[in-house]
DRENPARO-816139 format. One line per field, with one value per residue: residue number from 1; y, z, x of N, C-alpha, C in turn. Coordinates in nm, 3 decimals. Example, Ala and Ser with C-alpha at 12.3 -4.5 7.8 and 13.67 -1.06 7.14 Angstrom:
<nodes>
num	c(1,2)
npy	c(-0.569,-0.225)
npz	c(0.780,0.708)
npx	c(1.319,1.285)
capy	c(-0.450,-0.106)
capz	c(0.780,0.714)
capx	c(1.230,1.367)
cpy	c(-0.330,0.003)
cpz	c(0.780,0.787)
cpx	c(1.320,1.290)
</nodes>
This chain:
<nodes>
num	c(1,2,3,4,5,6,7,8,9,10,11,12,13,14,15,16,17,18,19,20,21,22,23,24,25,26,27,28,29,30,31,32,33,34,35,36,37,38,39,40,41,42,43,44,45,46,47,48,49,50,51,52,53,54,55,56,57,58,59,60,61,62,63,64,65,66,67,68,69,70,71,72,73,74,75,76,77,78,79,80,81,82,83,84,85,86,87,88,89,90,91,92,93,94,95,96,97,98,99,100,101,102,103,104,105,106,107,108,109,110,111,112,113,114,115,116,117,118,119,120,121,122,123,124,125,126,127,128,129,130,131,132,133,134,135,136,137,138,139,140,141,142,143,144,145,146,147,148,149,150,151,152,153,154,155,156,157,158,159,160,161,162,163,164,165,166,167,168,169,170,171,172,173,174,175,176,177,178,179,180,181,182,183,184,185,186,187,188,189,190,191,192,193,194,195,196,197,198,199,200,201,202,203,204,205,206,207,208,209,210,211,212,213,214,215,216,217,218,219,220,221,222,223,224,225,226,227,228,229,230,231,232,233,234,235,236,237,238,239,240,241,242,243,244,245,246,247,248,249,250,251,252,253,254,255,256,257,258,259,260,261,262)
npy	c(0.533,0.707,0.865,0.667,0.597,0.826,0.809,0.575,0.650,0.843,0.683,0.524,0.715,0.788,0.548,0.517,0.744,0.698,0.618,0.851,1.041,0.941,0.877,0.723,0.488,0.224,0.202,0.239,0.007,-0.184,-0.130,-0.203,-0.478,-0.553,-0.485,-0.664,-0.901,-0.876,-0.890,-1.154,-1.290,-1.214,-1.323,-1.594,-1.627,-1.566,-1.737,-1.993,-2.338,-2.321,-2.393,-2.342,-2.014,-1.825,-1.920,-1.893,-2.034,-2.060,-2.076,-1.972,-1.710,-1.612,-1.622,-1.441,-1.205,-1.185,-1.154,-0.921,-0.737,-0.770,-0.674,-0.420,-0.156,-0.153,-0.182,0.041,0.269,0.553,0.862,1.118,1.340,1.562,1.696,1.800,2.000,2.155,2.258,2.391,2.282,2.152,2.319,2.318,2.081,2.119,2.203,1.988,1.740,1.563,1.407,1.543,1.383,1.139,1.168,1.168,0.914,0.759,0.812,0.703,0.435,0.373,0.409,0.211,-0.018,-0.022,-0.063,-0.310,-0.478,-0.426,-0.467,-0.632,-0.872,-0.981,-1.025,-1.221,-1.429,-1.497,-1.577,-1.858,-1.962,-1.883,-2.048,-2.003,-2.029,-1.900,-1.936,-1.928,-2.043,-2.231,-2.308,-2.184,-1.987,-1.829,-1.725,-1.584,-1.403,-1.246,-1.117,-0.985,-0.819,-0.636,-0.508,-0.405,-0.206,-0.040,0.041,0.158,0.374,0.518,0.594,0.750,0.958,1.062,1.137,1.316,1.518,1.597,1.695,1.915,2.063,2.127,2.251,2.131,2.070,1.885,1.717,1.671,1.559,1.329,1.177,1.123,0.982,0.769,0.630,0.550,0.406,0.190,0.028,-0.003,-0.115,-0.372,-0.443,-0.454,-0.658,-0.961,-0.922,-1.107,-1.134,-0.915,-0.773,-0.792,-0.820,-0.633,-0.676,-0.791,-0.576,-0.387,-0.511,-0.437,-0.182,0.056,0.057,-0.202,-0.330,-0.262,-0.412,-0.625,-0.790,-0.899,-1.022,-1.204,-1.370,-1.482,-1.647,-1.825,-1.782,-1.652,-1.547,-1.528,-1.442,-1.274,-1.075,-0.965,-0.859,-0.655,-0.501,-0.414,-0.266,-0.059,0.054,0.166,0.340,0.514,0.642,0.780,0.957,1.095,1.221,1.396,1.555,1.680,1.825,2.007,2.155,2.274,2.541,2.606,2.528,2.724,2.869,2.707,2.620,2.647)
npz	c(-1.051,-1.243,-1.103,-1.033,-1.285,-1.341,-1.158,-1.253,-1.512,-1.443,-1.317,-1.536,-1.707,-1.555,-1.556,-1.829,-1.852,-1.733,-1.911,-2.057,-1.858,-1.718,-1.871,-1.819,-1.704,-1.767,-1.704,-1.430,-1.366,-1.432,-1.236,-1.014,-1.057,-1.030,-0.766,-0.624,-0.701,-0.577,-0.309,-0.303,-0.342,-0.113,0.098,0.041,0.082,0.355,0.491,0.399,0.449,0.719,0.824,0.979,1.099,1.356,1.287,1.013,0.711,0.455,0.206,0.265,0.333,0.093,-0.067,0.073,0.034,-0.243,-0.291,-0.151,-0.314,-0.552,-0.482,-0.409,-0.501,-0.443,-0.164,-0.068,-0.110,-0.196,-0.273,-0.325,-0.235,-0.070,-0.221,-0.429,-0.298,-0.217,-0.454,-0.565,-0.765,-0.693,-0.699,-0.937,-0.912,-0.741,-0.898,-1.014,-1.017,-0.796,-0.499,-0.334,-0.218,-0.312,-0.585,-0.604,-0.501,-0.698,-0.916,-0.817,-0.809,-1.083,-1.168,-1.014,-1.120,-1.377,-1.315,-1.192,-1.404,-1.587,-1.444,-1.203,-1.282,-1.488,-1.317,-1.142,-1.325,-1.400,-1.171,-1.096,-1.258,-1.126,-0.916,-0.710,-0.520,-0.604,-0.497,-0.249,0.098,0.133,-0.009,0.158,0.285,0.066,0.002,0.238,0.229,0.008,0.109,0.325,0.186,0.071,0.304,0.375,0.183,0.256,0.511,0.433,0.263,0.452,0.625,0.443,0.393,0.651,0.716,0.513,0.581,0.824,0.731,0.582,0.780,0.947,0.769,0.632,0.417,0.122,0.016,0.225,0.408,0.270,0.240,0.508,0.593,0.412,0.484,0.749,0.709,0.549,0.724,0.952,0.844,0.772,0.516,0.422,0.558,0.732,1.043,1.234,1.224,1.347,1.615,1.982,2.037,1.888,1.663,1.756,1.888,1.681,1.531,1.629,1.546,1.315,1.070,1.024,0.925,0.661,0.520,0.657,0.774,0.554,0.405,0.580,0.628,0.375,0.350,0.547,0.820,1.020,1.264,1.133,1.174,1.406,1.330,1.105,1.222,1.365,1.149,1.045,1.264,1.281,1.029,1.031,1.251,1.166,0.944,1.065,1.238,1.048,0.892,1.081,1.130,0.881,0.859,1.067,0.984,0.748,0.653,0.642,0.410,0.216,0.262,0.215,0.049,-0.315)
npx	c(-2.564,-2.472,-2.291,-2.107,-2.011,-1.869,-1.655,-1.541,-1.460,-1.272,-1.079,-1.007,-0.893,-0.673,-0.532,-0.466,-0.318,-0.073,0.126,0.179,0.233,0.449,0.713,0.935,0.857,0.914,1.183,1.164,1.023,1.214,1.406,1.258,1.227,1.494,1.527,1.359,1.477,1.723,1.646,1.550,1.792,1.934,1.777,1.802,2.073,2.094,1.911,1.948,1.958,1.896,1.654,1.330,1.281,1.167,0.919,0.913,1.003,1.258,1.128,0.872,0.942,1.047,0.818,0.657,0.804,0.784,0.500,0.462,0.596,0.455,0.202,0.259,0.190,-0.080,-0.075,0.058,-0.100,-0.095,-0.206,-0.126,-0.259,-0.203,-0.012,-0.161,-0.304,-0.091,0.036,-0.174,-0.329,-0.554,-0.767,-0.916,-1.048,-1.255,-1.456,-1.568,-1.829,-1.783,-1.653,-1.363,-1.152,-1.239,-1.198,-0.915,-0.872,-0.994,-0.829,-0.594,-0.673,-0.697,-0.430,-0.302,-0.422,-0.311,-0.037,-0.050,-0.114,0.094,0.330,0.310,0.175,0.352,0.574,0.477,0.447,0.707,0.837,0.816,1.014,1.235,1.246,1.063,0.772,0.467,0.216,-0.052,-0.043,-0.247,-0.575,-0.770,-0.618,-0.563,-0.818,-0.881,-0.674,-0.747,-0.975,-0.858,-0.688,-0.863,-0.948,-0.702,-0.660,-0.869,-0.781,-0.536,-0.613,-0.753,-0.543,-0.399,-0.580,-0.598,-0.327,-0.272,-0.448,-0.332,-0.086,-0.171,-0.301,-0.086,0.073,0.290,0.567,0.514,0.721,0.903,0.728,0.637,0.873,0.937,0.707,0.713,0.948,0.891,0.654,0.738,0.881,0.710,0.482,0.540,0.601,0.857,1.002,0.909,0.735,0.807,1.080,1.186,1.381,1.376,1.105,0.966,0.811,0.572,0.461,0.436,0.243,-0.001,-0.041,-0.189,-0.056,0.028,-0.192,-0.190,0.006,0.154,-0.046,-0.218,-0.011,0.115,-0.101,-0.128,0.099,0.044,0.105,-0.032,-0.278,-0.557,-0.842,-0.824,-0.637,-0.760,-0.984,-0.864,-0.777,-1.025,-1.119,-0.922,-0.953,-1.216,-1.187,-0.979,-1.096,-1.304,-1.165,-1.009,-1.206,-1.318,-1.094,-1.049,-1.285,-1.255,-1.037,-1.099,-1.101,-0.833,-0.712,-0.701,-0.475,-0.266,0.014,0.027)
capy	c(0.480,0.820,0.900,0.558,0.610,0.934,0.757,0.477,0.724,0.904,0.577,0.483,0.820,0.778,0.430,0.546,0.857,0.657,0.613,0.986,1.117,0.884,0.807,0.636,0.385,0.097,0.206,0.216,-0.134,-0.258,-0.112,-0.283,-0.617,-0.570,-0.475,-0.788,-1.005,-0.858,-0.945,-1.300,-1.336,-1.194,-1.421,-1.726,-1.626,-1.560,-1.843,-2.123,-2.446,-2.290,-2.436,-2.236,-1.913,-1.751,-1.971,-1.870,-2.106,-1.983,-2.071,-1.879,-1.574,-1.573,-1.596,-1.318,-1.095,-1.177,-1.097,-0.783,-0.655,-0.780,-0.592,-0.299,-0.037,-0.162,-0.171,0.172,0.362,0.692,0.938,1.250,1.441,1.684,1.768,1.875,2.121,2.237,2.331,2.464,2.215,2.099,2.417,2.278,1.964,2.163,2.230,1.861,1.689,1.446,1.441,1.568,1.265,1.033,1.187,1.120,0.769,0.699,0.820,0.603,0.304,0.354,0.393,0.080,-0.119,-0.027,-0.123,-0.453,-0.550,-0.407,-0.511,-0.740,-0.995,-1.040,-1.073,-1.348,-1.531,-1.539,-1.625,-2.003,-1.988,-1.853,-2.144,-1.946,-2.068,-1.780,-1.973,-1.916,-2.163,-2.324,-2.234,-2.098,-1.871,-1.743,-1.656,-1.487,-1.298,-1.156,-1.035,-0.899,-0.718,-0.531,-0.433,-0.332,-0.085,0.042,0.101,0.242,0.500,0.592,0.656,0.855,1.067,1.121,1.201,1.433,1.620,1.646,1.774,2.043,2.138,2.177,2.317,2.066,2.056,1.746,1.635,1.630,1.472,1.201,1.101,1.077,0.881,0.653,0.555,0.488,0.309,0.071,-0.057,-0.031,-0.191,-0.510,-0.468,-0.478,-0.791,-1.006,-0.876,-1.212,-1.122,-0.797,-0.808,-0.733,-0.825,-0.518,-0.721,-0.811,-0.444,-0.325,-0.580,-0.372,-0.049,0.053,0.031,-0.347,-0.369,-0.236,-0.511,-0.742,-0.880,-0.981,-1.102,-1.317,-1.462,-1.548,-1.754,-1.916,-1.766,-1.553,-1.573,-1.444,-1.372,-1.167,-0.966,-0.900,-0.778,-0.533,-0.421,-0.350,-0.165,0.056,0.120,0.249,0.445,0.611,0.722,0.872,1.062,1.176,1.306,1.503,1.643,1.762,1.920,2.112,2.234,2.304,2.677,2.624,2.490,2.843,2.925,2.598,2.602,2.727)
capz	c(-1.163,-1.310,-1.022,-1.045,-1.416,-1.330,-1.091,-1.342,-1.618,-1.383,-1.300,-1.668,-1.756,-1.479,-1.602,-1.960,-1.840,-1.681,-2.022,-2.094,-1.744,-1.669,-1.984,-1.771,-1.620,-1.794,-1.624,-1.292,-1.354,-1.431,-1.103,-0.919,-1.079,-0.969,-0.621,-0.570,-0.725,-0.471,-0.185,-0.315,-0.323,0.027,0.182,0.016,0.145,0.500,0.549,0.338,0.537,0.860,0.867,1.012,1.194,1.402,1.217,0.870,0.635,0.341,0.103,0.309,0.328,-0.048,-0.113,0.141,-0.037,-0.378,-0.289,-0.107,-0.431,-0.648,-0.433,-0.349,-0.536,-0.368,-0.021,-0.030,-0.105,-0.201,-0.370,-0.342,-0.209,-0.014,-0.328,-0.502,-0.221,-0.209,-0.578,-0.604,-0.872,-0.640,-0.717,-1.048,-0.873,-0.672,-0.999,-1.061,-0.932,-0.725,-0.378,-0.359,-0.189,-0.401,-0.714,-0.590,-0.483,-0.828,-0.996,-0.761,-0.852,-1.222,-1.174,-0.959,-1.216,-1.483,-1.263,-1.167,-1.532,-1.655,-1.363,-1.107,-1.353,-1.540,-1.207,-1.098,-1.427,-1.413,-1.046,-1.092,-1.324,-1.028,-0.807,-0.602,-0.528,-0.586,-0.449,-0.104,0.178,0.103,-0.067,0.258,0.303,-0.051,0.015,0.347,0.181,-0.077,0.198,0.401,0.095,0.063,0.430,0.372,0.105,0.341,0.612,0.367,0.221,0.575,0.665,0.345,0.419,0.780,0.713,0.426,0.662,0.919,0.656,0.547,0.904,0.999,0.656,0.607,0.276,0.081,-0.006,0.357,0.466,0.200,0.272,0.645,0.600,0.337,0.562,0.862,0.661,0.498,0.838,1.042,0.777,0.750,0.373,0.396,0.608,0.829,1.181,1.316,1.219,1.421,1.749,2.106,2.039,1.821,1.569,1.826,1.917,1.555,1.475,1.677,1.487,1.192,0.954,1.001,0.845,0.520,0.452,0.736,0.794,0.435,0.359,0.672,0.601,0.248,0.369,0.649,0.949,1.099,1.320,1.039,1.228,1.499,1.259,1.018,1.309,1.389,1.027,1.038,1.370,1.244,0.913,1.074,1.339,1.088,0.862,1.154,1.281,0.932,0.855,1.180,1.110,0.763,0.887,1.157,0.918,0.613,0.612,0.631,0.279,0.131,0.289,0.205,-0.079,-0.434)
capx	c(-2.487,-2.408,-2.174,-2.010,-1.948,-1.771,-1.536,-1.479,-1.392,-1.154,-0.980,-0.960,-0.804,-0.547,-0.459,-0.408,-0.225,0.057,0.221,0.219,0.283,0.574,0.776,1.041,0.800,0.983,1.306,1.123,0.990,1.340,1.466,1.180,1.266,1.627,1.510,1.304,1.579,1.823,1.589,1.552,1.930,1.972,1.709,1.863,2.205,2.081,1.830,1.975,2.000,1.872,1.522,1.235,1.324,1.050,0.803,0.925,1.104,1.309,1.025,0.769,0.998,1.056,0.682,0.618,0.871,0.727,0.365,0.477,0.631,0.345,0.091,0.316,0.113,-0.205,-0.054,0.109,-0.215,-0.050,-0.285,-0.065,-0.361,-0.143,0.057,-0.261,-0.331,0.030,0.062,-0.293,-0.403,-0.680,-0.875,-1.002,-1.125,-1.375,-1.557,-1.621,-1.938,-1.733,-1.581,-1.221,-1.071,-1.285,-1.131,-0.778,-0.879,-1.026,-0.707,-0.503,-0.722,-0.659,-0.285,-0.269,-0.465,-0.210,0.086,-0.075,-0.109,0.222,0.445,0.284,0.144,0.476,0.657,0.420,0.466,0.847,0.896,0.840,1.142,1.339,1.235,0.983,0.632,0.384,0.083,-0.072,-0.017,-0.356,-0.688,-0.833,-0.531,-0.581,-0.946,-0.869,-0.584,-0.823,-1.058,-0.767,-0.634,-0.965,-0.938,-0.575,-0.684,-0.955,-0.693,-0.437,-0.674,-0.782,-0.417,-0.367,-0.673,-0.562,-0.197,-0.282,-0.512,-0.233,0.012,-0.232,-0.326,0.043,0.138,0.418,0.599,0.487,0.841,0.950,0.626,0.633,0.993,0.925,0.603,0.756,1.046,0.823,0.556,0.805,0.918,0.598,0.377,0.582,0.620,0.999,1.034,0.809,0.751,0.867,1.225,1.230,1.431,1.321,0.959,0.907,0.710,0.444,0.407,0.398,0.126,-0.122,-0.050,-0.269,0.029,0.036,-0.308,-0.164,0.090,0.189,-0.160,-0.250,0.103,0.134,-0.212,-0.099,0.198,-0.006,0.173,-0.105,-0.411,-0.631,-0.960,-0.786,-0.571,-0.856,-1.068,-0.786,-0.785,-1.156,-1.123,-0.839,-1.010,-1.328,-1.135,-0.902,-1.186,-1.377,-1.072,-0.970,-1.320,-1.325,-0.979,-1.072,-1.393,-1.204,-0.932,-1.146,-1.066,-0.689,-0.661,-0.683,-0.343,-0.168,0.081,0.001)
cpy	c(0.592,0.861,0.794,0.562,0.719,0.887,0.656,0.546,0.791,0.803,0.535,0.587,0.815,0.660,0.456,0.658,0.819,0.660,0.753,1.063,1.068,0.806,0.711,0.519,0.249,0.089,0.180,0.070,-0.219,-0.249,-0.193,-0.431,-0.645,-0.568,-0.607,-0.904,-0.998,-0.915,-1.097,-1.355,-1.324,-1.297,-1.560,-1.736,-1.635,-1.686,-1.983,-2.223,-2.424,-2.334,-2.318,-2.144,-1.826,-1.791,-1.955,-1.954,-2.015,-1.968,-1.973,-1.734,-1.525,-1.540,-1.466,-1.197,-1.075,-1.108,-0.953,-0.691,-0.657,-0.684,-0.456,-0.174,-0.035,-0.130,-0.033,0.276,0.508,0.766,1.074,1.361,1.571,1.764,1.851,2.004,2.214,2.319,2.403,2.397,2.160,2.193,2.376,2.159,2.001,2.190,2.101,1.809,1.560,1.493,1.455,1.441,1.149,1.045,1.134,0.968,0.699,0.702,0.718,0.463,0.275,0.332,0.256,-0.030,-0.133,-0.098,-0.272,-0.535,-0.544,-0.460,-0.635,-0.873,-1.058,-1.094,-1.207,-1.461,-1.581,-1.599,-1.777,-2.041,-1.963,-1.948,-2.095,-1.981,-1.945,-1.809,-1.952,-2.048,-2.271,-2.242,-2.141,-1.972,-1.775,-1.663,-1.548,-1.372,-1.197,-1.063,-0.937,-0.789,-0.603,-0.444,-0.352,-0.202,0.012,0.114,0.199,0.375,0.584,0.663,0.770,0.979,1.140,1.198,1.322,1.549,1.680,1.737,1.911,2.127,2.201,2.250,2.263,2.055,1.911,1.661,1.583,1.529,1.334,1.115,1.043,0.965,0.754,0.566,0.482,0.378,0.181,-0.026,-0.100,-0.113,-0.338,-0.543,-0.505,-0.616,-0.831,-0.955,-0.979,-1.201,-1.002,-0.835,-0.744,-0.731,-0.708,-0.559,-0.738,-0.677,-0.376,-0.386,-0.514,-0.230,-0.055,0.022,-0.118,-0.396,-0.346,-0.350,-0.637,-0.841,-0.961,-1.071,-1.223,-1.418,-1.544,-1.666,-1.848,-1.904,-1.673,-1.609,-1.481,-1.373,-1.255,-1.048,-0.894,-0.816,-0.647,-0.442,-0.344,-0.239,-0.040,0.128,0.214,0.367,0.554,0.700,0.821,0.988,1.154,1.270,1.423,1.604,1.735,1.864,2.036,2.205,2.275,2.441,2.696,2.596,2.611,2.901,2.822,2.592,2.699,2.816)
cpz	c(-1.236,-1.236,-1.035,-1.180,-1.416,-1.266,-1.180,-1.454,-1.565,-1.365,-1.434,-1.727,-1.685,-1.525,-1.737,-1.954,-1.789,-1.791,-2.059,-1.981,-1.695,-1.781,-1.943,-1.689,-1.644,-1.717,-1.478,-1.268,-1.349,-1.294,-0.998,-0.933,-1.014,-0.817,-0.562,-0.591,-0.618,-0.339,-0.188,-0.286,-0.177,0.118,0.163,0.082,0.297,0.558,0.494,0.442,0.684,0.909,0.895,1.119,1.227,1.325,1.066,0.811,0.522,0.234,0.138,0.296,0.184,-0.104,-0.054,0.067,-0.176,-0.376,-0.239,-0.225,-0.534,-0.610,-0.380,-0.376,-0.464,-0.221,0.022,-0.019,-0.099,-0.311,-0.402,-0.327,-0.161,-0.120,-0.409,-0.430,-0.220,-0.336,-0.633,-0.712,-0.825,-0.668,-0.830,-1.011,-0.800,-0.770,-1.050,-0.965,-0.860,-0.601,-0.407,-0.336,-0.279,-0.539,-0.710,-0.575,-0.615,-0.919,-0.948,-0.806,-0.995,-1.239,-1.124,-1.056,-1.329,-1.435,-1.234,-1.295,-1.593,-1.577,-1.281,-1.177,-1.417,-1.431,-1.156,-1.197,-1.433,-1.285,-1.037,-1.160,-1.230,-0.908,-0.688,-0.624,-0.503,-0.526,-0.299,-0.034,0.152,0.047,0.033,0.281,0.186,-0.043,0.124,0.308,0.096,0.007,0.277,0.314,0.076,0.188,0.434,0.294,0.184,0.447,0.546,0.321,0.342,0.626,0.572,0.370,0.548,0.771,0.620,0.500,0.763,0.849,0.621,0.671,0.958,0.892,0.634,0.456,0.234,0.065,0.126,0.418,0.402,0.230,0.413,0.655,0.526,0.415,0.678,0.816,0.612,0.610,0.918,0.977,0.760,0.604,0.342,0.438,0.712,0.969,1.268,1.321,1.299,1.562,1.861,2.110,1.970,1.725,1.634,1.857,1.789,1.498,1.519,1.622,1.356,1.068,0.920,0.915,0.697,0.451,0.533,0.748,0.669,0.392,0.449,0.659,0.475,0.266,0.483,0.784,1.044,1.155,1.244,1.102,1.319,1.425,1.165,1.099,1.344,1.267,1.020,1.142,1.329,1.123,0.950,1.158,1.260,1.004,0.946,1.196,1.165,0.891,0.950,1.161,0.991,0.787,0.973,1.088,0.777,0.564,0.591,0.491,0.190,0.150,0.270,0.064,-0.186,-0.423)
cpx	c(-2.413,-2.282,-2.066,-1.939,-1.843,-1.642,-1.463,-1.403,-1.265,-1.043,-0.922,-0.864,-0.670,-0.464,-0.393,-0.305,-0.088,0.162,0.270,0.282,0.418,0.643,0.887,0.987,0.867,1.115,1.274,1.088,1.117,1.407,1.390,1.209,1.401,1.618,1.461,1.402,1.687,1.772,1.586,1.692,1.972,1.907,1.768,1.999,2.193,2.016,1.861,2.026,1.972,1.734,1.431,1.292,1.204,0.925,0.807,1.037,1.154,1.202,0.914,0.817,1.007,0.917,0.629,0.675,0.812,0.591,0.367,0.508,0.519,0.232,0.136,0.234,-0.022,-0.185,-0.006,-0.002,-0.172,-0.124,-0.224,-0.168,-0.300,-0.068,-0.041,-0.298,-0.210,0.050,-0.061,-0.375,-0.537,-0.797,-0.970,-1.090,-1.253,-1.489,-1.622,-1.729,-1.900,-1.659,-1.432,-1.138,-1.111,-1.221,-0.988,-0.776,-0.908,-0.903,-0.604,-0.544,-0.681,-0.510,-0.242,-0.307,-0.364,-0.084,0.069,-0.063,0.031,0.341,0.416,0.257,0.269,0.567,0.608,0.450,0.611,0.903,0.908,0.972,1.259,1.334,1.156,0.837,0.543,0.246,0.071,-0.051,-0.122,-0.472,-0.757,-0.752,-0.546,-0.710,-0.939,-0.776,-0.659,-0.910,-0.972,-0.709,-0.734,-0.961,-0.808,-0.588,-0.771,-0.872,-0.595,-0.493,-0.714,-0.658,-0.379,-0.453,-0.635,-0.431,-0.195,-0.348,-0.417,-0.132,-0.044,-0.257,-0.199,0.123,0.279,0.441,0.581,0.611,0.896,0.855,0.627,0.755,0.984,0.822,0.644,0.853,0.979,0.727,0.620,0.837,0.796,0.487,0.412,0.601,0.765,1.043,0.930,0.838,0.822,1.019,1.277,1.274,1.350,1.168,0.890,0.795,0.574,0.379,0.357,0.270,-0.004,-0.139,-0.130,-0.186,0.034,-0.079,-0.288,-0.091,0.110,0.074,-0.194,-0.135,0.126,0.020,-0.183,-0.004,0.160,0.060,0.098,-0.234,-0.507,-0.752,-0.923,-0.726,-0.666,-0.955,-0.997,-0.788,-0.916,-1.168,-1.045,-0.897,-1.123,-1.279,-1.063,-0.993,-1.265,-1.288,-1.036,-1.083,-1.333,-1.213,-1.001,-1.183,-1.344,-1.104,-0.970,-1.098,-0.916,-0.635,-0.637,-0.543,-0.232,-0.113,0.034,-0.120)
</nodes>
C-alpha cells in the first residue's frame, strides 16, 4: 500500500502539473476540437448516401472517429521516457524508491486523467448536438470495449517501453525518433481510419501487428465490426510478448544509458 500511494501521488502531481507545465493546453484542446470536426465533415462528405462500405456505415465511421479522439491520450501511451534519458533528468529518478518506467507510467496516468476530464468528457457531451451517436453498438460491445481498452494500454505501454529501449540502445535523438514513431503509429494502429478502408488488403495484414492492439481493436469492437475474442487474444499475446522483449532489451543495454544524451 505504501508503494501504491507513491504511484498515486506521482500521478496526482502529474495531473495537477498539466496546468503549469502547458499554459497553452486550452489552445491545444481547441485545435483538437477543430481536428475532429474536420474529420466528421470529411466522412459525411465522402460516405453520405453510399450505405455500408467494407462493413462500415457513415454512423459507425463517425462513432469510430469520435471514440478514437476521446480515447486518444489513452491509446497513444507516450511517456517520453527516452527524453528523460536524453536530457539527463532521469538521474534524479534513480533516487526515488520506485521503478524508473513505473514513475513515467504513473506520470502518464495522471496526465491522461486530466485530459480525459478536461477534453474527452466535454467532447462526448457535445457530440449528440452534432448528430453523432456516442454509444457503443450494444451493451456487450461496450463491456468488451472496456476490457479491450485495458489490454490496449497494456500493449501501448509495452511498445513504449520497447521503443524507448531501442532508441537508447541505438542512441537516436528523441525528436527524430518520436516523429518517425508518431507517423507510423497513427497509420498502423488504426487510430486515423478503420483498417477496413485501407486498399490492397493492408488492413487485414495490419490487424496482426501489435500496433492494432492499441486502437483498431478496441475501436472496432466499440462499433460492433470486430471478432472481439480473436482480436483480444491477439492483444494479450502482443502485450505479454512486448513486455518480455522490452525487459530483456533493457537488461542487455543497462550500461549504455550513461552515454546517452545529457
